[in-house]
N, C-alpha and C positions, 0 to 999 in steps of 0.2 A: 460284685452283683456275688448276693447269702445263696446258695449251697441249701435244696432239701435234707433233713438231717433228720434223724429221730434216735431219740434219747434212751437211755438203760442205766440204770443204777445197780454199780458191782460194787464186789466185799466187803457189805454190808455199813455201803453207804460214803467209802471209803474210796470210792473211783467213778466218773462221770462217763461215761461214751458216748460220745455223739457217731453213730453211722450215717457218713455220705451217701455210698452205694458198697457193693459187697465185697470190693474190693480198697477202700477208703474206709478206715475208721484214726477217730484220735478219743486218746482218751486220757484227763485229765486228774489229780489227783485231788481229792473235797479240799484238803488245808491248802495248796495251790488258788485254790478258788477264791477261798474264803480271805485268802490273803490280799488278792487283784481287785477286791470287791471295789468300788469307784462311786459309794452312796454317802450322803455330806458328811456319817461318824466314824468313814473309811479312811477318807480325802477329802482334803480341803478342795473343796471348788473348784477355786478359784488359777489351786496355782498346781494341782496333783500332786502335794504331797503327801504322804501317808499320816495321818493320826494317830492310831495306833502302833501298837509294838507289834512284833512277833507272840510274844509271852502273853501277852492281851486277848490272843485269839485261842480259848479251849484247844484243848492237848488232841481231847479225841472227837475232834470237829468230823462229822458225819453231813451228807445231804440226805435225808429224809422225803424229799417230795424234786422230782421234776419235772417241765413239760418245757416245749417246745412252737412256738408264735409268734407270727410279722417279723423272722430271726432274728429273736430273743430265746436266748435258754434264762428261762425260768426256772431257779434255787429256791429251797430254801435248807437251813442249816441248822443244825442241832447239834451241843445244845441250846446254845443262843434263841432257837425258835424265831430267825430270822430268814428275810425271805428277799433276794434280792434278782437278781438280771442281769444275761452280758449279753451282746451282739456278737452271735454267732461269725459274720467274719473278723472281730476282734478275736474268738478264739482261732479259728482257720491262722491268723495273721499272725498267734502268737503260741503255736503248739511247738509243746516240747517231744512229744510221741512222738518219733520219726528216726530215720535213719542219720545217724552222723559222722563223718567223715573217718573214715581209719586208717589214712596215709596222713604219716605226715610232712610237714609242709603245706596244705590245705592252702586254701588261698579266699578271702572273700567273693561272693557272687558281684561284688561291685567294682573288683578290679579287674583289670584285662592289661596281662605282661605286653612286653613289645621289644621291641631290635632295631637295629639299624632300617627296615621298611620305615619305620615311621616315620621317616623324612619327608615323605613323602607326601602326607598328610598332615603337618604339622598343626598340634595342638594351641588354640588363640583365642584372642579376642581383639578389643578394640575398648581401650580405656575409656572414649566418653559414651560408645556405646554402653558399656554395660555400669559406667555411674549414675546412667539413666534409667537403662532398663532390666527390671529388678528378672527379668525372665533369660534374659543377655547374660544378665550375672549368674545365675542358676546352670545356663548352662556354659560358661567357663569355672565357674565352680566344676562343676558334675566331671567335665576335665580331668581334673588336680584329683580326685579323688579316685578315676576310674583310672589315670595313666598314668599317675607322679607328680605330672609337672604340665605347666602350660605356658606361651608368650602372653606378653600383652603389648601391644601396639598403640601408637598414636598418644601416646602421653607427655605428661609435659616436662619438656627439656628443664628443669630448675631445680634446687639444690633441698636437696628432702624432697621432693615429691613420692619415690618410695613409702613416705609412709602415710601415702594418701593411698598408694595400692597397698598395705594393709588395714584401713579403714574400710575398704571394701566388705571387709569379712568379720575384722575380730581387733587382738588389739599388739600393739607392738611388744615384744618382751625383749625387755634391757640385758642387757650384759655386764663386763667387765670391759666390754669394747664399745659402750654405750649404746644409744637407742639406735644409734646408725654408723658406720663404721665406713672408710673409704679404700676403696680397692683401685692403689695407681701404687706407683716406685717412691719407695725410700729409700734414703740412709740410713744401715742399721736397718731395717725392719725385725718389730718383735713374730710377723711372721711372715711364714714364703708367701704369701699372699700379697704379701706389699711391692714385691720384684715382679720382676720380665719374665721369671724363666717358666717354665710351663711345669703341670701338676698333676702328676695321677687322678685318676679320678677317686673319688672320695663323700663319706657324708661330714660334714659340717660339726661341730664339736663332740664328736664320741667320747671327751672326758666330763659333759657333764651328765647329769640325775637328776630330769630325765633332758635327753638331745631338746634341741629346739624345733618342734615339729613344720616347720616350715621356713624356707628360708628365698627369701627377694632376694636377686640380683636386681639394679637397673642401671642403665646406659645414657652417660651423658656430655664424653666425648670416645671416638676410640676411633681416629687416623691414623693407630700405631700397625704396621705391617704381622700380624700374625694377632694371635691373640684370640682365639677360636673359640668359643664354651662350645662343650660337648657333653653330653648328658648319658647317664648309662643306668637303665633297668637295676636294681638291686635284685627285686623278686625273680625278674626273666636270668639270674645271674643263679641264684640261686637255685633256683627249679633245673638249670640246666645240673650244677652241680650235683642234686638230690638225682637224675638219673646216672649220673655219669658214676658216682662214686657213695652207696647212701651212707657207707661206711664212718664214709668224710666228710658227709652231710652232719651225721649222727652227733661227731664229734663235735664241728662249730659250731651247733645248736646246743650242745648238752654243759660245755665247758667256757668258763668266763674269758675272756682277751680283761687282758688291765692299757684305759689310754690314757698319758700324762702330759699337760701345758703348763708351763710355766714362762710366761714368756712376759714377763715383768716382777720386779721385788715382792711386792704384795699380792701376785696370785700365784696359786697352784692348785689347778686344778685334778680330781683323779676319778674316775669308775671305772666301775669289772663287771659286766655286761659277757655277754655272749654276742659274735659279730653276726650270728644270724640269729634271732631271736625269733623262737614262738609260743605262743600262749598253752596253757597246760593242759587243753584239749588238742594241740599241735597246727591253731591256725600260723601262719607266716605273718607275721605283724612289724620287723623291724632287721635293718640292715646297718651295722656298721660296720666303717670301712675305713680304715683312711693313715696308712705309712707312717704319717708323720707325724701322726701322735700318738703311736702304736709307743704303749711303755712293756720291756720281759712277762714275755706271758706265763706266768708264776702255778696258776687255778685247773691244769692238766696235767693228769698221773705220767709216769715217767714212758707204764705200759702204753700210752694214748699218744705220746708228743708226735710218733715217728706219724702217724695217722693226720693228728692231728696238721701238722704242718704241710702233709702232700695236702690235703684237702685245703689251704689256706693258701698254698704256693697254685692251686687249683683258680681258686677262684679269685685271684686277680691277675691271671690269664684274662678268664673269662671275661673280666671287666675290662681288660686292654685291648681284647679281640674289636677291632675296623667295625665288623661287621654285629656287633653291641649298639654301638653308639650313636649317637645325633650330630649331628657336629650344626652351629649357625653361626653368627656373628653380628652382638645387638649392636644396632645402628642407635644413635643418638635418640631418646624418646622413645626406644624396647626395653622389658625386662620380661623377664622367667622365674616362677614361680616354681618352686621345687616342695615333695615329699623329702624333708630332710631324713624322715625313717626311714626310706625306701629308693630312694632316688638318688644316685651319683650323678654331681659334676666334678668336670676338668677344666684346664684352661690349657690350651698351647701357645709356646711361648711366643715372646713377640720384642720386636726390636724396639733400641732407643729414642728411633724418632719418630714422629707425630704423637701424640697424644692417646693416651688409655685412662680414663675415669668411671671407674664404676661406684653405685653406692651400693648398700646391705643392711637389712637388717634382718630379724627372727621376729616371726609369731611363733602361736601354737597351732598344734590340727583339731585341736576343739571347738576354736572358736572360727576357724574354716565350717568344721564340717556341722556346727550346730547352725551358723547361717544358712548355709549350704539345706538344711534339713526344715527347715523353721518356709523356706523360699522353694520346696519341691510338695510343702502343706499347701502353701498359698494357689500354688498352682494348679491342687490338683480337686482343694475346693471349689475355684474360678471354675476348672474344665468339669467339675460333677455340676455346675449349676446351669452349665451351658448347652 
């Protein structure tokens, strides 16, 4: 609902100030407002893309006249003598005159971190339901955005059915492993995932740039003893490390680790990225952790290496801590989806008796978030009409 506001032109027209109450005022620069005009001359009305470049907007742009009515801020820009309007609700939703988080490692409001306690209320959905009901699909994808993973049950027990799961929200990202890969015991495997050995919690493919944002692991057979899946919230582990050892957290986020994979004669993948990745403003946006694929760390200064390894060791201890992980055994027709930039997954060892056949594939998080945003917008429109 639009709040009542008054408008004031400041600094010779370079700034517009909206006052909603004595203790709540939002300021906007005139050049920012002009850049975000949505009229037909500035943006394509069908796709929303800009039709002009910033260099085509006069550098001395100011607002010469401003008024508010019916939830709209009406402005006149000079020297173009251009009159346009903005929704006050839109301005509130896109305001940048606010306090920004000062602490390194802050997280988006849509993120909730977790530990083993999440096992009591496992996030998940039903394949048939989310395939037929967009609201159910939206709720399932919201869990992945919030928690970094979710299960899906009642899936077809069919070869390559996991590709249908990827199709619910995006597109398969093909790699040197193909459009999908088999996870079962092999003779002379190119990857330890294809053995019965237990695997430490890890993110997949840290040796790629960019890493696949989404991984799907899909169960077709699972009668072997053991082989339970475990997921760990890498953001929660980073949170704990920051609380315990800010200096070590800074080292792991400031300096790059190296990762490599040389599984076949024609493949030699390498990347150089921090194990804990922050955006320039300090937001925690990614974790890369995979002991099997770690290459020698050579980009940490000698004076910092001891601190770095102290934090690296502690992060591994947190990842291995039983109080951090959620474990479950997939049944045929079940799968789980993880945000591979955040959630680590592990596997307990399993015996040679019985059978264990999983299939995996990758997708990109931008596709998932795009689908989710579109579904949320549709839901808001429907709720607004009722």
